N, CA, C and O atoms as CSV, one atom per row, in Angstrom:
chain,resi,resn,atom,element,x,y,z
A,1,MET,N,N,-36.111,1.956,33.683
A,1,MET,CA,C,-36.477,0.589,33.555
A,1,MET,C,C,-35.912,0.059,32.274
A,1,MET,O,O,-36.069,0.692,31.230
A,2,GLN,N,N,-35.266,-1.063,32.310
A,2,GLN,CA,C,-34.701,-1.724,31.127
A,2,GLN,C,C,-35.478,-2.984,30.831
A,2,GLN,O,O,-35.689,-3.813,31.716
A,3,VAL,N,N,-35.903,-3.133,29.596
A,3,VAL,CA,C,-36.640,-4.308,29.174
A,3,VAL,C,C,-35.877,-4.974,28.072
A,3,VAL,O,O,-35.344,-4.294,27.195
A,4,SER,N,N,-35.804,-6.295,28.084
A,4,SER,CA,C,-34.979,-7.015,27.092
A,4,SER,C,C,-35.692,-7.305,25.794
A,4,SER,O,O,-35.080,-7.843,24.871
A,5,HIS,N,N,-36.936,-6.975,25.690
A,5,HIS,CA,C,-37.694,-7.258,24.447
A,5,HIS,C,C,-37.993,-5.976,23.706
A,5,HIS,O,O,-38.101,-4.912,24.316
A,6,ARG,N,N,-38.130,-6.070,22.372
A,6,ARG,CA,C,-38.492,-4.952,21.534
A,6,ARG,C,C,-39.766,-5.284,20.816
A,6,ARG,O,O,-39.952,-6.422,20.385
A,7,PHE,N,N,-40.654,-4.323,20.673
A,7,PHE,CA,C,-41.905,-4.515,19.992
A,7,PHE,C,C,-41.957,-3.525,18.779
A,7,PHE,O,O,-41.476,-2.395,18.866
A,8,ALA,N,N,-42.527,-3.970,17.710
A,8,ALA,CA,C,-42.700,-3.108,16.546
A,8,ALA,C,C,-44.158,-2.590,16.535
A,8,ALA,O,O,-45.055,-3.231,17.084
A,9,VAL,N,N,-44.370,-1.439,15.912
A,9,VAL,CA,C,-45.715,-0.889,15.822
A,9,VAL,C,C,-46.656,-1.903,15.181
A,9,VAL,O,O,-47.810,-2.033,15.590
A,10,SER,N,N,-46.162,-2.618,14.177
A,10,SER,CA,C,-47.023,-3.575,13.453
A,10,SER,C,C,-47.372,-4.779,14.315
A,10,SER,O,O,-48.327,-5.491,14.002
A,11,SER,N,N,-46.638,-5.027,15.379
A,11,SER,CA,C,-46.906,-6.213,16.207
A,11,SER,C,C,-47.638,-5.876,17.476
A,11,SER,O,O,-47.744,-6.731,18.355
A,12,ALA,N,N,-48.153,-4.659,17.616
A,12,ALA,CA,C,-48.859,-4.265,18.838
A,12,ALA,C,C,-50.280,-4.764,18.820
A,12,ALA,O,O,-51.184,-4.087,18.330
A,13,VAL,N,N,-50.477,-5.963,19.360
A,13,VAL,CA,C,-51.788,-6.588,19.408
A,13,VAL,C,C,-52.055,-7.026,20.844
A,13,VAL,O,O,-51.264,-7.761,21.434
A,14,PHE,N,N,-53.139,-6.584,21.384
A,14,PHE,CA,C,-53.537,-6.986,22.753
A,14,PHE,C,C,-54.558,-8.104,22.618
A,14,PHE,O,O,-55.761,-7.845,22.596
A,15,ASP,N,N,-54.087,-9.355,22.527
A,15,ASP,CA,C,-54.983,-10.484,22.338
A,15,ASP,C,C,-55.200,-11.277,23.609
A,15,ASP,O,O,-55.917,-12.278,23.587
A,16,ASP,N,N,-54.606,-10.866,24.715
A,16,ASP,CA,C,-54.790,-11.571,25.972
A,16,ASP,C,C,-55.558,-10.676,26.939
A,16,ASP,O,O,-55.036,-9.655,27.386
A,17,ALA,N,N,-56.767,-11.044,27.257
A,17,ALA,CA,C,-57.594,-10.226,28.108
A,17,ALA,C,C,-57.082,-10.098,29.545
A,17,ALA,O,O,-57.477,-9.191,30.277
A,18,HIS,N,N,-56.187,-11.030,29.941
A,18,HIS,CA,C,-55.703,-11.055,31.302
A,18,HIS,C,C,-54.244,-10.596,31.434
A,18,HIS,O,O,-53.588,-10.905,32.429
A,19,LEU,N,N,-53.733,-9.860,30.435
A,19,LEU,CA,C,-52.326,-9.477,30.428
A,19,LEU,C,C,-51.957,-8.637,31.654
A,19,LEU,O,O,-50.938,-8.904,32.291
A,20,VAL,N,N,-52.748,-7.649,31.989
A,20,VAL,CA,C,-52.424,-6.783,33.110
A,20,VAL,C,C,-52.508,-7.562,34.442
A,20,VAL,O,O,-51.630,-7.428,35.294
A,21,SER,N,N,-53.547,-8.357,34.612
A,21,SER,CA,C,-53.719,-9.066,35.866
A,21,SER,C,C,-52.670,-10.149,36.072
A,21,SER,O,O,-52.321,-10.447,37.214
A,22,CYS,N,N,-52.161,-10.741,35.008
A,22,CYS,CA,C,-51.174,-11.817,35.153
A,22,CYS,C,C,-49.746,-11.312,35.144
A,22,CYS,O,O,-48.910,-11.838,35.880
A,23,ALA,N,N,-49.441,-10.322,34.344
A,23,ALA,CA,C,-48.036,-9.886,34.183
A,23,ALA,C,C,-47.769,-8.503,34.751
A,23,ALA,O,O,-46.606,-8.120,34.878
A,24,GLY,N,N,-48.792,-7.743,35.097
A,24,GLY,CA,C,-48.559,-6.412,35.642
A,24,GLY,C,C,-48.551,-5.363,34.540
A,24,GLY,O,O,-48.852,-5.645,33.381
A,25,LEU,N,N,-48.197,-4.145,34.935
A,25,LEU,CA,C,-48.220,-3.018,33.986
A,25,LEU,C,C,-46.944,-2.922,33.159
A,25,LEU,O,O,-46.938,-2.256,32.124
A,26,VAL,N,N,-45.873,-3.566,33.585
A,26,VAL,CA,C,-44.601,-3.399,32.866
A,26,VAL,C,C,-44.705,-3.821,31.395
A,26,VAL,O,O,-44.283,-3.036,30.546
A,27,PRO,N,N,-45.234,-5.001,31.023
A,27,PRO,CA,C,-45.284,-5.310,29.601
A,27,PRO,C,C,-46.237,-4.406,28.819
A,27,PRO,O,O,-45.975,-4.069,27.665
A,28,VAL,N,N,-47.359,-4.012,29.464
A,28,VAL,CA,C,-48.319,-3.161,28.762
A,28,VAL,C,C,-47.735,-1.801,28.487
A,28,VAL,O,O,-47.823,-1.313,27.360
A,29,MET,N,N,-47.139,-1.174,29.484
A,29,MET,CA,C,-46.581,0.163,29.296
A,29,MET,C,C,-45.302,0.129,28.467
A,29,MET,O,O,-44.996,1.104,27.781
A,30,THR,N,N,-44.548,-0.966,28.513
A,30,THR,CA,C,-43.368,-1.102,27.637
A,30,THR,C,C,-43.801,-1.176,26.198
A,30,THR,O,O,-43.216,-0.534,25.326
A,31,LEU,N,N,-44.845,-1.974,25.947
A,31,LEU,CA,C,-45.372,-2.056,24.556
A,31,LEU,C,C,-45.887,-0.690,24.110
A,31,LEU,O,O,-45.632,-0.266,22.983
A,32,ALA,N,N,-46.602,-0.009,24.980
A,32,ALA,CA,C,-47.119,1.351,24.617
A,32,ALA,C,C,-45.980,2.315,24.288
A,32,ALA,O,O,-46.043,3.064,23.314
A,33,ASP,N,N,-44.928,2.281,25.131
A,33,ASP,CA,C,-43.798,3.179,24.940
A,33,ASP,C,C,-43.012,2.827,23.687
A,33,ASP,O,O,-42.642,3.722,22.926
A,34,GLN,N,N,-42.750,1.553,23.455
A,34,GLN,CA,C,-41.971,1.147,22.293
A,34,GLN,C,C,-42.711,1.308,20.992
A,34,GLN,O,O,-42.081,1.362,19.936
A,35,THR,N,N,-44.012,1.385,21.024
A,35,THR,CA,C,-44.756,1.604,19.801
A,35,THR,C,C,-45.121,3.064,19.591
A,35,THR,O,O,-45.839,3.396,18.648
A,36,GLY,N,N,-44.628,3.947,20.468
A,36,GLY,CA,C,-44.724,5.374,20.156
A,36,GLY,C,C,-45.794,6.157,20.915
A,36,GLY,O,O,-46.114,7.274,20.508
A,37,LEU,N,N,-46.356,5.629,21.988
A,37,LEU,CA,C,-47.407,6.357,22.675
A,37,LEU,C,C,-46.878,7.704,23.212
A,37,LEU,O,O,-47.524,8.736,23.032
A,38,SER,N,N,-45.726,7.693,23.858
A,38,SER,CA,C,-45.178,8.955,24.423
A,38,SER,C,C,-44.938,9.986,23.368
A,38,SER,O,O,-45.240,11.161,23.577
A,39,GLN,N,N,-44.393,9.580,22.213
A,39,GLN,CA,C,-44.147,10.539,21.150
A,39,GLN,C,C,-45.450,11.044,20.549
A,39,GLN,O,O,-45.574,12.227,20.232
A,40,LEU,N,N,-46.414,10.158,20.394
A,40,LEU,CA,C,-47.714,10.578,19.878
A,40,LEU,C,C,-48.365,11.614,20.789
A,40,LEU,O,O,-48.893,12.616,20.307
A,41,LEU,N,N,-48.334,11.383,22.087
A,41,LEU,CA,C,-48.891,12.339,23.026
A,41,LEU,C,C,-48.128,13.668,22.966
A,41,LEU,O,O,-48.736,14.738,23.000
A,42,ALA,N,N,-46.791,13.594,22.879
A,42,ALA,CA,C,-45.985,14.814,22.811
A,42,ALA,C,C,-46.294,15.599,21.561
A,42,ALA,O,O,-46.295,16.829,21.599
A,43,ASP,N,N,-46.563,14.921,20.433
A,43,ASP,CA,C,-46.834,15.599,19.175
A,43,ASP,C,C,-48.264,16.168,19.085
A,43,ASP,O,O,-48.480,17.207,18.460
A,44,LYS,N,N,-49.222,15.494,19.702
A,44,LYS,CA,C,-50.635,15.832,19.473
A,44,LYS,C,C,-51.278,16.637,20.618
A,44,LYS,O,O,-52.265,17.332,20.377
A,45,ILE,N,N,-50.761,16.567,21.833
A,45,ILE,CA,C,-51.441,17.192,22.983
A,45,ILE,C,C,-50.814,18.525,23.277
A,45,ILE,O,O,-49.598,18.613,23.453
A,46,ARG,N,N,-51.622,19.574,23.335
A,46,ARG,CA,C,-51.208,20.916,23.743
A,46,ARG,C,C,-52.275,21.507,24.638
A,46,ARG,O,O,-53.465,21.450,24.327
A,47,PHE,N,N,-51.846,22.067,25.738
A,47,PHE,CA,C,-52.766,22.796,26.630
A,47,PHE,C,C,-52.558,24.283,26.429
A,47,PHE,O,O,-51.474,24.805,26.687
A,48,THR,N,N,-53.578,24.954,25.976
A,48,THR,CA,C,-53.456,26.392,25.723
A,48,THR,C,C,-53.909,27.228,26.894
A,48,THR,O,O,-53.552,28.400,27.009
A,49,CYS,N,N,-54.692,26.627,27.758
A,49,CYS,CA,C,-55.180,27.356,28.956
A,49,CYS,C,C,-55.213,26.377,30.126
A,49,CYS,O,O,-55.813,25.306,30.028
A,50,GLU,N,N,-54.587,26.735,31.199
A,50,GLU,CA,C,-54.584,25.851,32.347
A,50,GLU,C,C,-54.828,26.645,33.634
A,50,GLU,O,O,-54.459,27.816,33.720
A,51,ARG,N,N,-55.432,26.028,34.605
A,51,ARG,CA,C,-55.681,26.714,35.878
A,51,ARG,C,C,-54.430,26.732,36.723
A,51,ARG,O,O,-54.211,27.673,37.486
A,52,ILE,N,N,-53.607,25.708,36.601
A,52,ILE,CA,C,-52.357,25.644,37.334
A,52,ILE,C,C,-51.225,25.716,36.334
A,52,ILE,O,O,-51.198,24.935,35.383
A,53,ARG,N,N,-50.300,26.622,36.519
A,53,ARG,CA,C,-49.251,26.899,35.517
A,53,ARG,C,C,-48.457,25.621,35.154
A,53,ARG,O,O,-48.144,25.407,33.982
A,54,SER,N,N,-48.137,24.784,36.138
A,54,SER,CA,C,-47.307,23.602,35.847
A,54,SER,C,C,-48.091,22.513,35.154
A,54,SER,O,O,-47.495,21.530,34.715
A,55,ALA,N,N,-49.392,22.640,35.037
A,55,ALA,CA,C,-50.219,21.598,34.396
A,55,ALA,C,C,-49.863,21.399,32.936
A,55,ALA,O,O,-49.921,20.280,32.428
A,56,ALA,N,N,-49.491,22.482,32.252
A,56,ALA,CA,C,-49.186,22.383,30.828
A,56,ALA,C,C,-47.770,21.960,30.535
A,56,ALA,O,O,-47.443,21.672,29.384
A,57,ALA,N,N,-46.893,21.912,31.570
A,57,ALA,CA,C,-45.525,21.525,31.378
A,57,ALA,C,C,-45.397,20.011,31.267
A,57,ALA,O,O,-45.834,19.277,32.154
A,58,HIS,N,N,-44.802,19.553,30.188
A,58,HIS,CA,C,-44.541,18.114,29.961
A,58,HIS,C,C,-45.773,17.261,30.101
A,58,HIS,O,O,-45.843,16.427,31.004
A,59,PRO,N,N,-46.761,17.447,29.223
A,59,PRO,CA,C,-48.021,16.688,29.382
A,59,PRO,C,C,-47.855,15.191,29.030
A,59,PRO,O,O,-48.613,14.367,29.543
A,60,SER,N,N,-46.908,14.829,28.190
A,60,SER,CA,C,-46.789,13.423,27.781
A,60,SER,C,C,-46.605,12.464,28.938
A,60,SER,O,O,-47.372,11.508,29.043
A,61,PRO,N,N,-45.603,12.671,29.838
A,61,PRO,CA,C,-45.466,11.734,30.952
A,61,PRO,C,C,-46.660,11.738,31.883
A,61,PRO,O,O,-47.003,10.702,32.454
A,62,LYS,N,N,-47.298,12.884,32.047
A,62,LYS,CA,C,-48.493,12.967,32.933
A,62,LYS,C,C,-49.628,12.141,32.358
A,62,LYS,O,O,-50.294,11.399,33.079
A,63,LEU,N,N,-49.844,12.269,31.068
A,63,LEU,CA,C,-50.915,11.511,30.413
A,63,LEU,C,C,-50.592,10.009,30.357
A,63,LEU,O,O,-51.486,9.172,30.481
A,64,THR,N,N,-49.334,9.686,30.172
A,64,THR,CA,C,-48.919,8.268,30.188
A,64,THR,C,C,-49.207,7.654,31.541
A,64,THR,O,O,-49.622,6.498,31.617
A,65,THR,N,N,-48.992,8.411,32.624
A,65,THR,CA,C,-49.317,7.930,33.961
A,65,THR,C,C,-50.812,7.714,34.124
A,65,THR,O,O,-51.234,6.737,34.743
A,66,LEU,N,N,-51.614,8.612,33.577
A,66,LEU,CA,C,-53.067,8.429,33.636
A,66,LEU,C,C,-53.501,7.172,32.864
A,66,LEU,O,O,-54.373,6.432,33.321
A,67,ILE,N,N,-52.898,6.938,31.710
A,67,ILE,CA,C,-53.229,5.771,30.909
A,67,ILE,C,C,-52.834,4.498,31.663
A,67,ILE,O,O,-53.580,3.519,31.638
A,68,ALA,N,N,-51.693,4.494,32.323
A,68,ALA,CA,C,-51.294,3.345,33.129
A,68,ALA,C,C,-52.292,3.100,34.253
A,68,ALA,O,O,-52.623,1.956,34.562
A,69,GLY,N,N,-52.759,4.164,34.852
A,69,GLY,CA,C,-53.771,4.004,35.909
A,69,GLY,C,C,-55.046,3.419,35.379
A,69,GLY,O,O,-55.658,2.578,36.037
A,70,MET,N,N,-55.481,3.855,34.161
A,70,MET,CA,C,-56.674,3.291,33.575
A,70,MET,C,C,-56.498,1.820,33.238
A,70,MET,O,O,-57.436,1.034,33.373
A,71,CYS,N,N,-55.276,1.433,32.789
A,71,CYS,CA,C,-55.010,0.015,32.506
A,71,CYS,C,C,-55.081,-0.821,33.777
A,71,CYS,O,O,-55.440,-1.998,33.737
A,72,ALA,N,N,-54.735,-0.199,34.911
A,72,ALA,CA,C,-54.763,-0.911,36.183
A,72,ALA,C,C,-56.150,-0.893,36.832
A,72,ALA,O,O,-56.349,-1.505,37.881
A,73,GLY,N,N,-57.091,-0.208,36.226
A,73,GLY,CA,C,-58.466,-0.224,36.717
A,73,GLY,C,C,-58.881,1.003,37.496
A,73,GLY,O,O,-59.927,0.990,38.146
A,74,ALA,N,N,-58.093,2.064,37.452
A,74,ALA,CA,C,-58.476,3.277,38.192
A,74,ALA,C,C,-59.726,3.858,37.560
A,74,ALA,O,O,-59.840,3.909,36.335
A,75,ASP,N,N,-60.657,4.294,38.384
A,75,ASP,CA,C,-61.867,4.871,37.872
A,75,ASP,C,C,-62.053,6.325,38.270
A,75,ASP,O,O,-63.026,6.960,37.864
A,76,SER,N,N,-61.142,6.851,39.049
A,76,SER,CA,C,-61.213,8.271,39.432
A,76,SER,C,C,-59.844,8.775,39.859
A,76,SER,O,O,-58.973,8.001,40.255
A,77,ILE,N,N,-59.673,10.101,39.770
A,77,ILE,CA,C,-58.404,10.712,40.148
A,77,ILE,C,C,-58.750,11.775,41.180
A,77,ILE,O,O,-59.530,12.683,40.893
A,78,ASP,N,N,-58.192,11.678,42.352
A,78,ASP,CA,C,-58.453,12.647,43.388
A,78,ASP,C,C,-57.334,13.631,43.503
A,78,ASP,O,O,-57.388,14.533,44.339
């Protein structure tokens, strides 16, 4: 996905309560990505024990997907 706007960490302010419902997930997740969410997750999250071997592989994109789901209003994961 290519986005024509750039956001700085210092400008990451969610002041519109209806951003997701009016514009969708693209601006929200673009802002999260450009302000370092993926790198923060990659640096801070480690799974030392997992029930499924592939669960610990590449946790950052998996958690980013969960965060996008929460932004969209998901309340459970089946």
